[in-house]
C-alpha positions as CSV (number, residue, x, y, z in Angstrom):
1,X,-10.7,19.3,26.4
2,X,-12.8,21.3,28.9
3,X,-14.3,24.7,28.2
4,X,-11.7,26.7,30.2
5,X,-8.8,25.1,28.4
6,X,-10.4,25.9,25.0
7,X,-10.9,29.5,25.9
8,X,-7.3,29.8,27.0
9,X,-6.1,28.1,23.9
10,X,-8.2,30.3,21.6
11,X,-6.8,33.5,23.4
12,X,-3.2,32.6,23.0
13,X,-3.6,31.4,19.4
14,X,-5.2,34.8,18.6
15,X,-2.2,36.6,20.2
16,X,0.2,34.5,18.1
17,X,-1.7,35.3,15.0
18,X,-1.6,39.0,15.7
19,X,2.2,38.8,16.1
20,X,2.5,37.3,12.6
21,X,3.3,33.7,13.8
22,X,2.1,31.0,11.3
23,X,1.9,27.5,12.6
24,X,3.3,24.8,10.4
25,X,0.6,22.3,11.6
26,X,-3.1,22.3,11.3
27,X,-4.6,22.0,14.8
28,X,-7.5,19.6,15.3
29,X,-8.5,17.6,18.3
30,X,-8.4,14.3,16.4
31,X,-5.3,14.8,14.3
32,X,-2.5,17.3,13.7
33,X,-0.7,17.3,10.3
34,X,1.3,19.7,8.3
35,X,-0.6,22.4,6.4
36,X,-0.2,21.5,2.8
37,X,-0.4,25.2,1.8
38,X,1.8,26.4,4.7
39,X,5.3,27.8,4.6
40,X,6.9,24.6,6.2
41,X,5.3,22.2,3.7
42,X,6.2,24.4,0.7
43,X,9.8,24.8,1.9
44,X,10.4,21.1,2.8
45,X,8.2,19.2,0.3
46,X,9.4,20.6,-3.0
47,X,10.0,18.2,-5.9
48,X,13.7,18.7,-5.6
49,X,13.7,17.8,-1.9
50,X,11.6,14.8,-2.5
51,X,14.0,13.6,-5.2
52,X,17.0,14.3,-2.9
53,X,15.3,12.2,-0.2
54,X,14.7,9.3,-2.6
55,X,18.3,9.5,-3.8
56,X,19.6,9.5,-0.2
57,X,17.6,6.4,0.8
58,X,18.7,4.6,-2.4
59,X,22.3,5.2,-1.3
60,X,21.5,4.2,2.3
61,X,20.0,1.0,1.0
62,X,23.1,0.3,-1.1
63,X,25.3,1.0,1.9
64,X,23.3,-1.4,4.0
65,X,23.9,-4.1,1.4
66,X,27.6,-3.6,0.8
67,X,29.1,-2.3,4.1
68,X,30.3,-4.7,6.9
69,X,28.4,-3.5,10.0
70,X,28.7,-4.6,13.5
71,X,25.5,-6.4,14.5
72,X,23.9,-3.5,16.5
73,X,24.9,-1.0,13.9
74,X,23.3,-3.0,11.1
75,X,20.0,-3.1,13.1
76,X,20.1,0.6,13.6
77,X,20.9,1.4,10.0
78,X,18.1,-0.9,8.8
79,X,15.6,1.1,10.9
80,X,17.2,4.4,9.6
81,X,17.0,3.4,5.9
82,X,13.3,2.5,6.4
83,X,12.6,6.1,7.5
84,X,12.5,5.7,11.3
85,X,13.5,8.7,13.4
86,X,16.2,8.6,16.0
87,X,13.6,8.6,18.8
88,X,11.7,5.7,17.2
89,X,14.9,3.7,16.8
90,X,15.9,4.4,20.4
91,X,12.5,3.5,21.7
92,X,12.5,0.2,19.7
93,X,16.0,-0.8,20.8
94,X,15.6,0.6,24.4
95,X,18.7,2.7,24.2
96,X,19.4,6.4,24.5
97,X,18.6,8.9,21.7
98,X,22.2,10.3,21.9
99,X,23.7,6.8,21.3
100,X,21.6,6.4,18.1
101,X,22.7,9.9,17.0
102,X,26.4,9.1,17.5
103,X,26.2,5.8,15.6
104,X,24.1,7.3,12.7
105,X,26.4,10.3,12.4
106,X,29.5,8.0,12.1
107,X,27.8,5.7,9.7
108,X,26.5,8.6,7.5
109,X,30.1,9.8,7.2
110,X,31.3,6.3,6.4
111,X,28.6,6.1,3.7
112,X,29.6,9.4,2.1
113,X,33.2,8.3,2.0
114,X,32.3,5.2,0.0
115,X,33.4,5.3,-3.6
116,X,30.6,6.6,-5.9
117,X,29.2,3.8,-8.0
118,X,26.4,3.8,-10.5
119,X,23.8,1.6,-8.9
120,X,21.1,0.0,-11.0
121,X,17.6,-0.2,-9.5
122,X,17.6,-4.0,-10.1
123,X,20.6,-4.2,-7.6
124,X,18.6,-2.5,-4.8
125,X,15.0,-3.5,-5.4
126,X,13.2,-6.5,-6.6
127,X,9.5,-7.1,-7.5
128,X,8.2,-10.2,-5.9
129,X,4.9,-12.0,-5.2
130,X,2.8,-11.5,-2.1
131,X,3.6,-13.8,0.8
132,X,1.3,-14.4,3.8
133,X,3.8,-12.6,6.1
134,X,3.1,-9.4,4.1
135,X,-0.6,-9.3,5.0
136,X,-0.2,-7.5,8.4
137,X,1.9,-4.7,6.9
138,X,-0.5,-4.3,4.0
139,X,-3.6,-4.0,6.2
140,X,-2.0,-1.6,8.7
141,X,-0.5,0.7,6.0
142,X,-3.8,0.6,4.0
143,X,-5.9,1.5,7.0
144,X,-3.6,4.3,8.1
145,X,-3.0,5.7,4.6
146,X,-6.7,5.8,3.8
147,X,-7.8,7.3,7.1
148,X,-5.1,9.9,7.3
149,X,-4.6,10.5,3.6
150,X,-7.7,12.6,2.9
151,X,-6.8,15.9,4.4
152,X,-7.6,18.8,2.1
153,X,-4.8,20.0,-0.2
154,X,-5.0,23.4,-1.8
155,X,-3.1,23.8,-5.1
156,X,-2.6,27.3,-6.5
157,X,-1.7,28.2,-10.0
158,X,-1.5,31.3,-12.1
159,X,-3.2,31.5,-15.5
160,X,-2.1,33.3,-18.6
161,X,-3.8,36.5,-17.5
162,X,-1.9,36.5,-14.2
163,X,-4.9,35.5,-12.1
164,X,-4.4,33.0,-9.3
165,X,-6.6,30.0,-9.4
166,X,-7.1,27.6,-6.4
167,X,-8.1,24.0,-6.6
168,X,-8.8,21.8,-3.6
169,X,-8.1,18.1,-3.4
170,X,-9.3,15.6,-0.7
171,X,-12.0,15.4,1.8
172,X,-11.4,15.0,5.5
173,X,-14.8,13.5,6.4
174,X,-13.3,10.1,7.2
175,X,-11.7,11.7,10.3
176,X,-15.1,12.4,11.7
177,X,-15.1,8.7,12.4
178,X,-13.3,7.6,15.6
179,X,-10.0,6.0,14.3
180,X,-10.3,2.9,16.4
181,X,-13.9,2.4,15.2
182,X,-12.8,2.9,11.6
183,X,-10.0,0.4,11.9
184,X,-12.1,-2.2,13.5
185,X,-14.8,-2.0,10.8
186,X,-12.9,-1.1,7.7
187,X,-10.3,-3.8,8.2
188,X,-13.1,-6.3,7.5
189,X,-13.8,-4.5,4.1
190,X,-10.1,-4.7,3.2
191,X,-9.9,-8.4,4.3
192,X,-12.7,-9.1,1.9
193,X,-10.9,-7.4,-1.0
194,X,-7.7,-9.3,-0.3
195,X,-9.7,-12.6,-0.5
196,X,-10.7,-11.8,-4.1
197,X,-8.7,-12.8,-7.2
198,X,-6.3,-9.9,-6.7
199,X,-2.7,-9.6,-7.7
200,X,-0.5,-8.0,-5.0
201,X,3.0,-7.1,-6.5
202,X,5.5,-6.2,-3.9
203,X,8.7,-4.2,-4.2
204,X,11.3,-5.0,-1.6
205,X,15.0,-4.6,-1.0
206,X,17.1,-7.2,-2.7
207,X,19.2,-7.6,0.5
208,X,16.2,-7.7,2.8
209,X,13.2,-9.2,1.0
210,X,11.0,-8.7,4.1
211,X,11.5,-4.9,3.9
212,X,8.6,-3.7,1.8
213,X,9.1,-0.5,0.0
214,X,5.8,-0.5,-1.9
215,X,2.9,-2.7,-3.1
216,X,-0.3,-2.5,-5.1
217,X,-3.6,-4.4,-4.9
218,X,-4.9,-4.9,-8.4
219,X,-7.9,-6.8,-9.7
220,X,-7.8,-6.9,-13.5
221,X,-8.1,-3.2,-14.7
222,X,-9.1,-2.1,-11.2
223,X,-6.7,-0.6,-8.7
224,X,-7.8,-0.9,-5.1
225,X,-4.7,0.5,-3.4
226,X,-1.1,1.5,-4.2
227,X,1.5,2.4,-1.6
228,X,5.1,3.5,-1.7
229,X,7.0,4.5,1.5
230,X,7.4,8.2,1.5
231,X,11.2,8.3,1.4
232,X,11.2,6.0,-1.7
233,X,8.8,8.0,-3.8
234,X,9.8,9.9,-6.9
235,X,12.0,7.1,-8.5
236,X,9.3,5.3,-10.4
237,X,8.4,2.4,-8.0
238,X,4.6,3.1,-8.4
239,X,4.9,2.7,-12.2
240,X,6.9,-0.5,-11.8
241,X,4.2,-1.9,-9.5
242,X,1.4,-1.3,-12.1
243,X,3.2,-2.9,-15.0
244,X,1.8,-4.4,-17.3
245,X,-1.7,-3.6,-16.1
246,X,-3.8,-0.9,-17.8
247,X,-5.8,0.6,-15.0
248,X,-9.2,2.2,-15.8
249,X,-10.8,2.3,-12.3
250,X,-9.8,2.8,-8.7
251,X,-11.8,2.0,-5.5
252,X,-9.8,4.1,-3.0
253,X,-8.6,7.6,-3.5
254,X,-6.6,9.9,-1.2
255,X,-6.0,13.7,-1.6
256,X,-2.5,13.0,-3.1
257,X,-4.0,10.3,-5.3
258,X,-6.6,12.8,-6.5
259,X,-3.9,15.2,-7.3
260,X,-1.8,12.8,-9.5
261,X,-4.5,10.5,-10.8
262,X,-4.7,10.4,-14.7
263,X,-8.0,11.7,-16.0
264,X,-8.8,8.4,-17.7
265,X,-9.0,6.5,-14.4
266,X,-12.4,6.6,-12.9
267,X,-12.9,6.7,-9.1
268,X,-15.5,4.1,-8.2
269,X,-15.7,3.2,-4.4
270,X,-18.3,0.5,-5.1
271,X,-15.9,-1.9,-6.9
């Protein structure tokens, strides 16, 4: 950005702030993400909404397995249950956004009209071993998750005396590195870890084993990385991935990981 643009941008941001406007995103030149202590994040990322989202995608997965789709509809629904937006699906299939919206709206109504059945996790997901075809997804999601997963999170709590205490989790120093440069170099580090005697349990859909919902990279009692797709979090998949291992150390830690990490697990980036 040139100097004139920055001055103009600063002026109008100041005017918005005076008017009481609060932006839901943090604005940085290298990356924009939701403010973790902002109104939008607090409203939309409550534990209840996260659980509702997990329940919805469980139901969407079961619907994909049981319903008789037309070929195009099945492809669209597969993208949808993996968390892709309408625009992403439209771009991937080279069709209009409105067409995707019409099809998804109809299929959602169809799903909601299906008889309610108690679905066991074992009917939807299965734990399987790592396959070579999984390597690309693991490397890409690990790089992206580690690079973008260290934005600072502020957690506020009130003590017994009514005083508000604030704790901060995460460190965004990684984003000082150019993302392309980070990916080019850190992918070599991850490739070396994957060449060790590591176990990589995968949780995938029963109906579509190639659709990975989560995975972990474990070396004895050391956890190098654990990943669960956002829309499938909150239903115990991470715990399932770690069984029967007793983890004592981890080599990679994001801000969310720091927030939920048990105290007995030591962070050691030199593993």
